[in-house]
Backbone as a ProteinNet text record, in pm:
[ID]
protein_1_A
[PRIMARY]
MSGEPTVHDVFEPKTGTWQYVVADPSTKTAVIIDPVLDYDPATQSITTGAADDLLSLVKEKGYRVERILETHAHADHLTAASYLQSRLAREQNHKPPVCIGKRIVHVQELFGRRYGVVAEEYENVFDILLEDSEVFDIGSLKATAMHLPGHTPDHMGYKIGDNVFCGDSIFNADIGSARCDFPGGNAKDLFRSGRTLLALPDHTKIWTGHDYPPQERGAPVPWMSVHDHREQNKHLRDGITKEEFVSMREERDAGLGEPRLLHQSLQVNIRAGRLPQPTEVGHRLLHLPLKFKRTDMPW
[TERTIARY]
3006.6	3078.4	3079.1	3195.9	3208.7	3120.3	3051.8	2968.9	2835.6	2799	2672.4	2571.3	2442.7	2340.1	2300.2	2238	2164.5	2020.9	1968.8	1835	1744.1	1633.2	1528.9	1409.7	1376.3	1260.9	1143.8	1030.1	911.4	794.7	742.8	638.2	500	414.4	275.2	189.7	138.4	80.8	-54	-134.3	-267.2	-259.8	-160.5	-144.8	-20.3	51.3	170	280.7	291.5	384.8	509.4	625.2	749.9	772.4	790.9	829.6	975.6	1047.1	1189.4	1228.6	1311	1385.2	1531.5	1593	1730	1814.5	1921.1	1995.3	2144.9	2208	2353.2	2401.2	2473.1	2510.7	2606.8	2679.6	2778.4	2716.5	2603.2	2541.1	2401.2	2346.1	2208.9	2103.9	2141.1	2046.2	1973.3	1842.2	1763.5	1661.4	1612.1	1496.6	1395.8	1269.3	1162.8	1109.8	1095.1	1051.8	917.8	820.2	689	614.6	588.1	515.3	365.8	303.7	163.4	75.5	-39.9	-145.9	-253.2	-292.6	-390.2	-529	-598.1	-732.4	-819.1	-936.2	-1031.7	-1149.6	-1160.6	-1269.6	-1407.1	-1415.7	-1546.1	-1606.4	-1521.9	-1570.3	-1530	-1452.9	-1399.5	-1312.5	-1242.2	-1162.6	-1014.6	-952.4	-807.9	-743.4	-641	-563.1	-414.3	-329.7	-189.1	-94.2	-142.4	-59.2	71.7	65.6	187.4	284.9	233.3	320.2	377.9	297.9	347.8	459.6	453	562.6	692	681.6	801.2	856.6	767.2	812.5	880.9	828.3	890	1029.3	1044.6	1175.5	1274.7	1230.6	1316.4	1360.5	1267	1300.2	1394.4	1367	1451	1595.5	1613.6	1748.3	1815.1	1740.1	1797.5	1822.3	1739.3	1757.1	1691.5	1745.6	1683.9	1641.4	1513.2	1460.6	1471.8	1549.6	1573.3	1477.3	1426.5	1335.6	1239.1	1123.7	1028.9	1019.8	1050	1060.3	945.1	879.2	776.5	831.7	810.3	852.7	753.2	624.6	522.2	390.6	287.9	153.1	91	94.9	52.1	-97.8	-134.6	-275.4	-329.6	-252.4	-296.4	-286.9	-234.9	-237.3	-228.2	-274.3	-266.3	-130	-71	57.6	42.7	136.7	140.3	237.4	279.4	382.7	345.3	223.7	183.6	174.4	118.4	108.2	246.7	338.8	473	543.3	525.2	587.8	541.5	411.2	355.8	408.9	410.4	459.7	608.2	685.7	830.4	863.5	784.6	808.2	797.9	705.5	689.3	795.4	825.9	909.5	1059	1101.6	1244.5	1276.6	1174.4	1193.2	1250.3	1208.3	1249.3	1142	1097.1	992.5	1055.8	1062.8	1128	1044.9	1105.3	1028.9	981.8	863.6	812.1	854.2	923.3	985.7	928.4	919.2	868.4	921.1	911.4	957.6	877.3	942.2	882.8	758.5	741.5	627	497.8	504	383.6	278.9	320.5	223	123.8	169.9	80.5	-15.8	34	-50.7	-155.6	-116.3	-210.7	-321.4	-284.1	-384.3	-481.5	-429	-513.2	-614.7	-567.2	-657.9	-736	-683.8	-763.6	-890.7	-877.9	-995.9	-1085.7	-1025.1	-1104.2	-1189.2	-1137.7	-1209.6	-1270.7	-1261.8	-1321.9	-1252.9	-1121.3	-1043.7	-1002.9	-1034.1	-999	-847	-795.4	-650.4	-583.1	-654	-594.9	-557.4	-615.5	-587.1	-470.3	-423	-308.4	-190.9	-211.1	-99.3	-2.4	125.9	234	228.5	167.2	163	291.8	367	498.1	602.2	693.7	790.1	903.4	945.6	1055.6	1014.7	1022.7	1001.3	1138.5	1173.3	1307.6	1327	1440.8	1481.3	1535	1534.3	1597	1746.2	1795.5	1937.9	1983.1	1888.4	1926.8	1994.4	2101.5	2177.3	2150.1	2125.9	2105.7	2173.3	2190.3	2264.4	2170.1	2216.1	2156.7	2271.1	2289	2407.8	2531.8	2623.2	2745.3	2728.9	2609.7	2583.6	2525.8	2543.9	2484.8	2372.1	2260.1	2147.4	2120	2080	2049.8	1908.3	1830.3	1694.5	1702.3	1641.3	1643.2	1502.1	1483.6	1352.9	1333.1	1229	1201.7	1055.9	1022.2	882.4	840.3	709.8	652.9	530.3	548.3	433	348.1	411.9	350.8	453.4	409.4	505.5	593.9	549.8	625.7	722.7	731.4	796.7	945.6	987.7	1128.3	1177.9	1306.8	1376.6	1483.9	1539.6	1641.7	1761.4	1874.9	1998.3	2076.9	2105.2	2177.5	2285.3	2410.8	2518.2	2495.9	2510.8	2489.2	2348.4	2252.1	2111.7	2026.3	1923.5	1823.6	1686.3	1613.8	1476.1	1388	1339.7	1288.4	1137.5	1069.5	924.9	861.3	773.7	700.8	759.6	888.7	952.2	978.5	1039.6	1068.7	1014.6	951.6	910.3	1006.3	982.9	1070.5	1062.6	1165.1	1185.7	1067.8	997.8	886.6	758.4	759.2	645.2	679.3	797.9	848.3	843.6	727.4	717.1	577.1	562.7	434.6	352	223.7	132	164	120.6	149.1	23.5	-93.4	-217.8	-283.1	-217.5	-269.5	-242.2	-317.6	-292.9	-146.6	-86.5	54.5	149.7	99.9	184.6	218	329.1	372.6	467.8	435.3	516.2	655.2	666	799.3	886.6	827.4	902.8	945.7	855.8	890.2	1003.6	1002.9	1112.9	1245.1	1244.5	1367.9	1412.2	1316.1	1351.5	1410.1	1350.2	1403.3	1544.5	1571.9	1708.2	1804.9	1758.4	1843.7	1885.2	1790	1821.9	1914.7	1890.2	1969	2102.1	2130.1	2262.9	2356.3	2304.9	2387.8	2478.2	2583	2672.7	2597.2	2646.7	2578.2	2543.6	2629.9	2608.6	2506.6	2461.7	2364.7	2236	2186.7	2061	1944.7	1843.1	1721.3	1611.7	1568.9	1466.1	1332.5	1237.9	1112.9	1006.4	904.6	798.8	688.6	675.7	570.1	621	553.7	569.9	436.2	402.9	281	322.5	388.4	454.9	357.7	384.4	303.6	323.3	225.1	226	350.9	398.3	514	641.5	646.5	765.7	761.2	644.9	635.4	650.9	748.6	762.4	796.1	749.5	787.2	936.8	992.2	1136.1	1155.1	1235.9	1247.9	1343.7	1446.7	1546.8	1603.4	1652.4	1733.8	1845.1	1953	2064.3	2035.4	2104.3	2095.5	2131.6	2234.2	2276.4	2163.2	2095.4	1988.1	1868.8	1836.4	1727.8	1761.6	1885.8	1923.1	1914.4	1931.8	1922.6	1781.9	1701.9	1580.4	1451.3	1456.6	1331.3	1246.9	1125.1	1042.7	1003	1007.9	970.8	1089.5	1199.8	1307.3	1445.2	1452.4	1583.9	1651.3	1780.7	1857.7	1799.3	1792.3	1741.9	1599.8	1522.8	1386.3	1392.2	1333.9	1338.7	1232.3	1249.6	1149.4	1014.6	1013.6	889.1	818.5	894	835.6	778.5	852.7	806.5	678.9	679	563.3	440.3	454.4	341.3	286.9	377	335.4	266.2	326.9	276.3	139.3	122.9	-4.4	-114.6	-83.8	-184.1	-222.7	-123.3	-150.6	-231.3	-194.5	-263.2	-408.9	-437.8	-575.1	-670.9	-618.5	-703.7	-704.4	-634.1	-625.4	-743.2	-792.4	-891.3	-822.3	-901.4	-841.5	-801.1	-696.8	-657.4	-772.7	-777.1	-888.7	-905.4	-796.2	-802.4	-765.6	-789	-749	-798.4	-929.7	-987.5	-950.8	-952.6	-916.1	-768.1	-683.8	-539.6	-503.5	-552.7	-512.5	-556.9	-676.9	-726	-646	-602.1	-521.1	-376.3	-325.4	-183.5	-146.7	-239	-206.5	-204.4	-259.9	-253.6	-133.7	-43.9	73.4	33.5	-82.5	-128.4	-215.9	-241.3	-333.2	-476.4	-561.3	-700.8	-779.6	-891.9	-976.6	-1019.8	-1039.9	-1089.6	-1229.7	-1261.8	-1394.2	-1505.3	-1621	-1739.1	-1792.6	-1903.8	-1962	-2003.4	-2038.1	-2079.1	-1964.3	-1843.4	-1726.1	-1683.9	-1752.2	-1714.7	-1600.1	-1508.2	-1403.3	-1441.2	-1462.1	-1524.9	-1428.3	-1434.7	-1369.3	-1476.3	-1443.8	-1538.5	-1512.4	-1617.4	-1606.6	-1696.8	-1643	-1726.2	-1822	-1943.6	-2042.8	-2029.1	-2058.7	-2056	-2193.8	-2255	-2387	-2374.5	-2439.8	-2440.1	-2540.7	-2642.2	-2747.4	-2761.4	-2807.1	-2828.1	-2973.5	-3063.3	-3207.6	-3263.8	-3183.5	-3231.6	-3355.1	-3449.8	-3576.9	-3570.1	-3453.2	-3451.5	-3364.4
903.7	824.4	901.1	906.3	978.3	915.5	1001.9	952.3	896.5	919.2	868.1	981.2	953.3	1056.7	1078.7	1191.5	1214.7	1169.9	1085.1	1029.4	1078.6	1138.5	1177.9	1085.1	1005.9	916.7	981.2	989.4	1057	959.3	917.3	815.9	879.6	826	870.8	761.3	783.6	672.8	621.9	704.3	658.7	547	551.8	446.4	362.2	389	311.6	325.6	444.1	465.4	540.2	490.6	564.6	650.9	780	874.9	912.8	943.3	974.2	1100.9	1181.5	1289.3	1248.5	1232.8	1182	1289.1	1331.5	1448.7	1421.7	1488.3	1492.5	1602.3	1569	1672.2	1776.9	1743	1837.5	1944.1	1913.7	2010.4	2052.5	1984.7	2010	1975.1	1893.7	1842.8	1723.4	1714.3	1610.1	1549.3	1432	1370.1	1337.6	1331	1287	1155.1	1056.1	922.9	889.2	854.1	801.9	892.9	1017.9	1109.2	1078.3	1113.5	1078.9	1203.1	1189.7	1289.9	1239.9	1322.5	1280.3	1268.1	1160.1	1136.6	1075.6	1135.3	1085.5	1022.6	889.6	826	855.2	894.2	922.8	1050.8	1148.3	1277.1	1302.1	1210.1	1226.8	1352.9	1384.1	1507.2	1477.6	1559.6	1552.3	1673.5	1647.2	1753.9	1724.5	1819	1811.4	1819.9	1781.2	1794.6	1717.2	1589.3	1508.4	1566.3	1608.3	1665.4	1799.1	1878.5	2007.2	1988.6	1882.4	1852.8	1824.9	1755.6	1732.5	1864	1951	2081.6	2162.7	2155.2	2226.5	2172.5	2041.5	1979.9	2025.3	2023.5	2066	2211	2295.6	2437.4	2456.3	2386.4	2398.9	2358.6	2254.1	2204.1	2275.6	2356.7	2428.1	2340.9	2238.7	2146.7	2200.4	2156.6	2179.9	2043.6	2025.7	1895.8	1883.7	1786.3	1766	1666	1571.1	1469.9	1425.7	1379.7	1309.3	1168.1	1070.2	931.4	849.3	776	680	539.1	452.3	313.4	235.6	271.8	200.2	275.1	226.1	282.7	222	295	245.3	216.4	113.6	76.6	102.9	172.3	192.9	337.4	424.8	567.6	647.4	771.1	861.1	928.7	943	1009.1	1161.1	1227	1373.3	1426.9	1343.8	1385.1	1510.6	1515	1629.8	1757.2	1742.9	1858.4	1912.9	1824.4	1869	1931.7	1873.2	1929.9	2073.1	2095.4	2229.4	2328.7	2286.7	2376.1	2405.9	2304.9	2324.7	2408.9	2395.3	2477.9	2625.2	2659.1	2798.6	2839.6	2752.6	2792.7	2786.8	2697.5	2689.7	2722.7	2772.1	2812.4	2699.1	2578.6	2459.8	2354.8	2297.5	2196.3	2058.1	1991.8	1861	1757	1679.1	1577.7	1466.1	1413.7	1297.5	1174.1	1081.2	967.5	835.9	737.6	606.2	506.9	377.8	277.4	275.7	234.3	244.2	157.1	54.2	-35.5	22.9	143.5	207	223	231.6	253.8	138	16.1	-99.2	-97.3	-54.2	-42.3	65.6	176.8	284.5	237.4	167.2	119.4	22.8	-68	-166.1	-99	-13.1	47.3	163.7	224.4	322.9	260.5	141.7	70.8	26.3	-25.7	-80	27.2	147.9	253.8	357.9	337.5	432.3	566.5	566.9	691.1	713.8	829.2	856.1	867.9	820.6	813.5	950.1	1055.2	1189.5	1229.1	1162.7	1200.1	1122	1017.2	944.9	931.5	957.5	947.5	1063.5	1031.7	1131.4	1217.6	1166.2	1245.1	1231.2	1123.3	1110.3	1171.1	1245.9	1320.2	1232.3	1135.6	1047.9	903.9	818.3	675.1	609.3	554.1	504.3	365	345.6	214.1	130.5	-1.1	-88.6	-55.3	-42.4	-16.3	121.7	211	346.4	418.9	491.5	566.9	715.5	786	930.1	996.2	1127.5	1202.5	1263.3	1265.8	1347.8	1431.9	1548.3	1626.5	1550.3	1526.1	1451.3	1301.7	1258.5	1116.9	1051.2	919.9	840.6	755.5	752.4	667.7	570.2	448.4	346	295.7	292.8	239.1	86.9	15.4	-130.7	-181.8	-260.9	-320.6	-433.8	-423.4	-520.9	-566.3	-643.3	-683.8	-787.9	-807.2	-907.8	-853.7	-748	-680.7	-620.4	-549.4	-501.5	-519.4	-525.2	-548.2	-428.7	-307.7	-187.2	-147.2	-222.6	-180.4	-152.1	-37.6	2.8	24.5	-3.6	41.6	139.3	213.1	311.9	292.5	260.1	242.4	372.6	426.8	552.5	530.5	525.6	489.2	348.3	329.7	198.9	186.8	241.6	240.3	199.6	118.9	88.7	122.3	204.4	239	144.2	39.3	-77.8	-75.7	31.4	34.4	-82.3	-155.5	-265.6	-401.8	-409.3	-536.3	-620.2	-556.6	-622.8	-534.6	-597.3	-526.9	-564	-508	-540.3	-688.5	-736.7	-881.3	-951.6	-885.5	-951.5	-948.8	-877.9	-876.8	-956	-936.7	-1022.4	-964.8	-970.9	-930.4	-879.9	-819.4	-760.4	-861.3	-832.7	-917.1	-911.6	-1016.7	-1028.8	-1053.1	-1027.6	-1066.6	-954.9	-839.8	-737.2	-778	-722.9	-758.1	-735.7	-838.8	-831.5	-870.8	-886.7	-932.3	-1079.4	-1120.6	-1258.4	-1296.4	-1404.1	-1444.1	-1490.8	-1557.4	-1600.5	-1479.3	-1377.7	-1255.8	-1187.4	-1184.6	-1118.4	-1192.2	-1323.6	-1399.3	-1362	-1356.5	-1320.9	-1178.8	-1086.7	-949.6	-945.2	-1023.4	-1030.3	-1083.6	-1187.3	-1242.4	-1143.7	-1066	-962.2	-862	-819.2	-723.5	-784.5	-908.3	-969.7	-1024.3	-1010.2	-1041.5	-920.7	-805.7	-686.3	-703.1	-622.2	-634	-625.2	-697.8	-712	-579	-478.4	-351.6	-261.9	-297.9	-215.7	-201.1	-79	-52.4	-63.7	-140	-151.9	-72.3	34.4	124.2	83.7	46.4	-10	96.8	60.5	155	166.4	64	62.8	-5.2	21.4	-61.8	-64.9	-182.9	-204.1	-276.3	-203.9	-271.3	-342.6	-469	-536.6	-470.3	-485.1	-413.9	-442.2	-567.1	-600.8	-532.4	-491.7	-420.7	-273.4	-211.6	-69.2	16.3	105.6	208.8	148.7	214.9	171	188	102.4	100.9	121.5	219.2	246.9	156	103.1	25.2	-88.1	-187.8	-293.8	-323.9	-380.2	-414.3	-543.3	-560.1	-685.4	-802.5	-787.1	-893.5	-934.5	-836.6	-868.4	-932.1	-886	-949.1	-1094.7	-1120.6	-1257.6	-1350.3	-1295.1	-1377	-1383.9	-1275.2	-1262.2	-1252.7	-1216.3	-1190.4	-1317.6	-1309.2	-1428.9	-1494.8	-1419.5	-1474.2	-1497.4	-1425	-1424.7	-1452.7	-1492.2	-1519.6	-1637	-1645.7	-1753.3	-1889.5	-1978.3	-2112.8	-2134.7	-2026.8	-2040.5	-2054.7	-2160.3	-2187.2	-2108.1	-2100.4	-2033	-2101.6	-2234	-2308.3	-2279.5	-2273.5	-2242.6	-2101.6	-2007.4	-1868.7	-1854.6	-1910.9	-1897	-1959.3	-2077.2	-2143.1	-2058.6	-2007.1	-1922.6	-1796.8	-1730	-1601.5	-1616.2	-1718.3	-1736.9	-1775.6	-1858.8	-1895.6	-1775	-1696.5	-1578.4	-1474	-1451	-1349.5	-1385.2	-1514.5	-1558.3	-1519.3	-1495.8	-1459.1	-1311.6	-1230.5	-1087.9	-1011.8	-912.3	-820.5	-714.7	-639	-535.2	-415.9	-342.6	-223.3	-123.9	-52.8	36.9	145.6	193.2	301.9	254.1	126.2	67.3	146.1	165.6	223.4	370.9	444	586.2	602.3	519.1	531.1	504.8	396.6	360.3	464.6	518.5	616.6	746.4	786	907.3	879.2	762.9	735.9	707.3	652.6	639.2	776	876	1013.8	1088.5	1019.1	1079.1	1176.6	1154	1239.5	1354.6	1366	1470.9	1426	1521.4	1489.9	1478	1405.8	1398.1	1536.5	1550	1676.3	1704.4	1830.2	1860.3	1840.4	1803.4	1794.1	1934.1	1939.5	2069.9	2146.8	2076.5	2146.1	2159.4	2120.4	2144	2030.5	1915.7	1802.1	1723.9	1676.8	1584.7	1446.9	1352.4	1226.2	1108.8	1017.7	888.1	780.8	670.5	561.8	451.1	408.9	301.3	187	67	-46	-90.9	-121.6	-173.9	-325.4	-378.1	-522.3	-565.5	-659.2	-707	-830.5	-825.8	-941.1	-1048	-1008	-1100.7	-1094.8	-1204.7	-1208	-1195.3	-1182.9	-1176.2	-1036.8	-935.2	-798	-775.8	-690.9	-678.7	-589.3	-532.3	-444.5	-502.6
1325.7	1224.8	1093	1029	903.1	796.5	719.8	611.6	654.7	777.9	829.2	844.4	821	834.9	979.7	1001.9	1125.3	1101.9	1190.1	1172.7	1284.4	1245.7	1340.7	1318.6	1419	1409.9	1482.3	1414.3	1467.4	1458.9	1573.2	1577	1572.8	1485.4	1476.5	1540.9	1662.5	1739.6	1690	1623.7	1583.2	1480.2	1393.4	1293	1318.2	1425.9	1458.1	1355.3	1296.2	1185	1229.7	1186.9	1201.9	1078.4	1102.8	998.7	1025.2	918.5	936.2	862.2	928.7	864	871.7	755.2	747.5	680.3	748.1	702.5	694.1	598.3	589.7	684.1	790.9	887.9	832.4	725.9	673.7	585.4	521.1	430	473.7	575.6	622	516.3	419.2	320.8	380.3	355.2	420.5	326	364.7	301.5	411.5	372.2	462	407.9	495	454.1	519.6	438.8	480.9	579.8	539.6	628.5	632.7	745.1	771.6	767.9	700.9	703.8	800.1	895.8	996.8	935.1	970.8	917.7	1026.5	1047.6	1147	1073.3	1074.7	999.5	1056.6	1182.6	1241.8	1185	1156.4	1105.7	961.1	900.4	764.9	755.1	862.9	867.3	845.7	764	741.7	807.8	887.7	949.4	927.4	966	927.4	1046.5	1164.5	1283.6	1274.9	1232.3	1225.1	1123.4	1008.3	904.9	949.3	1019.6	1067.2	1169.4	1247.6	1341.1	1265.3	1152.2	1070.8	1016.8	971.8	922.3	1032.1	1152.9	1265.6	1293.7	1287	1309.8	1202.3	1077.1	966.8	985.5	1023.5	1043.2	1161	1269.6	1389.9	1361.4	1282.3	1254.7	1137.3	1066.1	952.8	831.5	813.1	701.8	574.4	463.1	332.3	278.9	261.9	219.9	68.4	23.5	-118.8	-181.9	-102.2	-155.3	-46.7	-90.4	-4.4	-59.4	24.2	-19.8	36.3	-51	-9.3	-29	70.6	53.4	-32.2	-26.5	-103.9	-89.7	-156.9	-142	-16.3	91.2	221.4	223.4	299	312	451.3	535.4	673.8	719.9	635.6	668.3	539.5	545.7	431.7	431.2	314.2	305.4	304.6	369.8	370.3	265.3	170.1	75.1	-2.7	-57.5	-139.2	-55.5	65.4	154.3	188.5	225.4	261	141.5	25.2	-93.9	-117.3	-103.2	-124.2	-21.6	105.4	211.5	193.3	164.2	150.9	28.3	-79	-197.5	-162.8	-73.5	-31.8	69.2	161.6	275.3	245.8	155.3	126.4	-19.2	-91.7	-231.3	-315.3	-284.8	-359.6	-342.8	-452.6	-449.2	-449.8	-335.1	-332.5	-405.3	-493.1	-564.9	-471.2	-499.9	-428.7	-508.1	-441	-507.9	-455.6	-543.9	-509.1	-612.9	-585.4	-679.7	-808.1	-916.6	-1050.1	-1068	-984.8	-1001.3	-946.4	-894.3	-842.7	-952.7	-1079.4	-1186.6	-1195.3	-1168.4	-1172.5	-1053.6	-938.7	-820.3	-842.2	-901.9	-930	-1024.4	-1128.9	-1224	-1157.1	-1074.5	-1006.8	-916.3	-827.8	-731.1	-790.9	-896.8	-968.8	-1023	-1083.1	-1133.9	-1018.6	-913.9	-803.5	-737.3	-725.7	-655	-748.1	-877.1	-969.4	-972.8	-954.4	-961.2	-1106.3	-1158.8	-1298	-1311.1	-1423.6	-1442.8	-1430.1	-1469.9	-1463.8	-1321.8	-1221.6	-1082.9	-1022.8	-1092	-1036.6	-1133	-1260.5	-1353.6	-1333.4	-1328.4	-1320.3	-1195.1	-1087.4	-964.2	-884	-905.9	-843	-935.8	-878.4	-959.6	-1010.3	-929.1	-966.9	-937.3	-1039.9	-1022.8	-1020.3	-906.5	-884.4	-943.6	-1004.4	-1053.7	-937.4	-954.2	-856	-847.4	-725.3	-698.1	-746.2	-775.6	-816	-700.4	-732.5	-632.7	-653.4	-543.5	-550.9	-431.7	-442.3	-340.2	-237.7	-113.7	-7.8	44.8	-13.5	17.1	-24.4	69.2	39.4	60.3	102.4	125.5	0.5	-8.8	-115.6	-57.8	-127.9	-89.6	-203.1	-167.3	-266.2	-246.3	-354	-349.8	-363.7	-270.7	-269.5	-294.4	-399.4	-423.3	-323.6	-239.8	-133.5	-143.2	-247.2	-264	-162	-154.6	-65.6	4	82.3	142.6	32.6	-58.4	-182.7	-294	-419.9	-528.3	-558.4	-520.9	-551.9	-442.1	-336.2	-212.3	-231.3	-178.2	-178.9	-36.3	-15.5	103.8	59.7	156.2	123.7	215.6	155.2	230.9	227.2	344.1	356.8	461.6	417.9	510	561.4	690.2	752.6	808	735.9	776.5	657.2	684.8	582.4	638.4	566.1	601.7	521.4	589.2	518.3	500.7	543.2	528.9	601.6	531.6	594.2	557.3	537.6	503.2	627.8	727.3	854.8	966.1	1063.7	1184.5	1297.8	1414.8	1525.9	1560.6	1628.1	1642.7	1707	1800.2	1867.8	1785	1672.1	1578.9	1453.7	1399.3	1293.9	1154.7	1090.1	949.9	921	804.1	763.6	685.3	673.4	597.6	449.3	378.8	235.3	152.6	209.8	143.6	64	49.3	-38.8	-184.2	-280.8	-421.3	-459.4	-515.7	-553.9	-443.6	-320.4	-212.2	-228.3	-167.7	-187.6	-74.9	-3.2	111.3	69.9	-43.9	-90.4	-119.1	-182.1	-209.7	-79.8	18.4	144	215.3	210	270.1	202.8	69	-2.5	32.5	43.9	81.4	222.1	311.7	447.7	450.8	372.5	370	305.8	207.7	149.7	255.9	337.6	444	547.2	583.5	690.6	641.5	511.8	459.3	466.5	506.8	522.2	644.3	655.8	772.1	904.4	1003.3	1131.1	1196.9	1181.1	1251.6	1182.3	1061.2	988.2	1068.8	1076.8	1146.1	1048.3	1085.7	1005.7	1075.9	1010.1	1063.6	1000.9	1083.9	1034.9	1012	934.8	900.5	1003.5	1088.1	1189.5	1315.7	1424.8	1543.8	1616.4	1664.1	1741.9	1869.9	1960.7	2072.7	2165.8	2197.2	2298.2	2433.5	2519.9	2647.9	2729.5	2724	2805.9	2759.2	2629.7	2580.9	2613.9	2599.7	2629.4	2506.4	2506.7	2404.4	2268.4	2160.3	2025.7	2002.1	1917.6	1888.6	1738.7	1697.6	1554.9	1479.5	1545.7	1472.2	1556.4	1484.8	1542.4	1443.6	1492.5	1404.4	1328.2	1217.5	1143.8	1234.3	1313.8	1406	1497.9	1556.4	1650.1	1580.2	1460.2	1385	1353.2	1314.8	1279.4	1399.9	1517.4	1638.2	1695.5	1679.6	1758.1	1677.7	1551.1	1478.5	1473	1522.8	1539.2	1408.1	1298.4	1168.6	1076.3	1095.9	997.1	1055.2	1180.2	1238.9	1167.5	1186	1123.8	1163.2	1065.9	1090.8	1044.6	1025.3	974.4	822.4	772	627.6	553.5	422.2	339.6	353.4	355.5	364.8	497	605.4	736	737.5	681.1	679	596.6	476.9	388.4	452.1	511.3	576	690.7	773.3	885.8	837.2	737.8	692.2	627.3	544.3	475.7	573.3	670.9	771.3	856	893.6	976.3	899.2	775.1	694.8	670.8	661.4	634.9	746.4	865.8	977.5	1012.4	935.1	965.1	905.2	976.9	921.3	836.9	762.7	679.3	765.2	725.6	799.6	811.3	921.4	952.1	846	790.3	691.9	551.4	524.3	397	276.9	266.2	144.4	129.6	239.7	232.9	196.8	259.9	237.1	91.8	36.4	-98.9	-200.9	-182.2	-279.9	-275.9	-157.9	-146.3	-184.7	-147.6	-167.5	-312.5	-392	-534.6	-602.3	-535.1	-583.8	-524.6	-454.7	-389.8	-279.6	-220.3	-112.3	-156.2	-284.9	-331.1	-303.6	-277.9	-249.4	-378.9	-375.6	-495	-541.5	-671.1	-724.4	-669.1	-640.2	-585.1	-686.8	-636.6	-721.2	-750.7	-824.8	-858.7	-734.8	-626.3	-503.6	-404.8	-446.7	-364.1	-273.9	-281.5	-198.2	-262	-178.5	-223.5	-171.5	-261	-224.5	-237.8	-139.6	-147.3	-159	-223.3	-243.4	-141.7	-73.1	25.4	-17.7	-35.2	-79.7	29.6	-9.3	84.3	94.9	212.9	234.7	284.6	214.4	251.4	339.8	454.1	544.7	503	424.7	381.6	230.9	174.9	29.6	-8.7	90.8	61.6	87.4	57.9	76.1	-12.2	31.9	-39.8	-163.2	-196.5	-313.5	-424.6
[MASK]
+++++++++++++++++++++++++++++++++++++++++++++++++++++++++++++++++++++++++++++++++++++++++++++++++++++++++++++++++++++++++++++++++++++++++++++++++++++++++++++++++++++++++++++++++++++++++++++++++++++++++++++++++++++++++++++++++++++++++++++++++++++++++++++++++++++++++++++++++++++++++++++++++++++++++++

């Protein structure tokens, strides 16, 4: 279809994350959306296998990456944005800016205080803070940043042609929607964001940020059409009221545990994927909150 991007969906199974390389076929200009940095909590090891696969794809297709786009400050995986930016600056002689919604500054301040991250390590680490409805070019294509709050207050989606990369706003129909219980999250906002997405033309493809396929479905699915979501999405299909959605979402969220990589992800992601500065002995440290099971500890 004329004016439509080529979309490469790359699934990272350990965190259930969809990463995307989206390219203008006429100019070979591309963007990377929500890349993953591998992290093993058992050994505290960071590796770059998932990100290197994206680089291999870009090289194989002959793309020039113009931007790295984040939908939000993820709480379930570490972003590879900084790593990819550094590698691409060397390999294509161009440093693609890392872009995110403008409200990230409030998220950075909140979690910077919570985890004791000094401001110098998260201020101005994103190259472009996108305005709501801001339009930018991907080669000859136009992309529009869509503010889609609810899961997080800074959340952005990206509309490129007849495609929306919605991050954690909508999941596949048999899963429904994302949690809203993180600081700044709001079920009413998420319902409105969902209705904004499902008001798009029926043929529009909604590419989600995650999939956690139930066994009976099998393989993860990267996209569904607006039409199919309106008919099938268990949380947001036509006929479900805001009151029903909010009640369901708040009750469900109250019983959820925290994401496995919550603390590590937030501390790295407010830094745009940069690692903490090394200590005097060369260690790069993340802060993990302790939880006491008893109140009568002897010290």
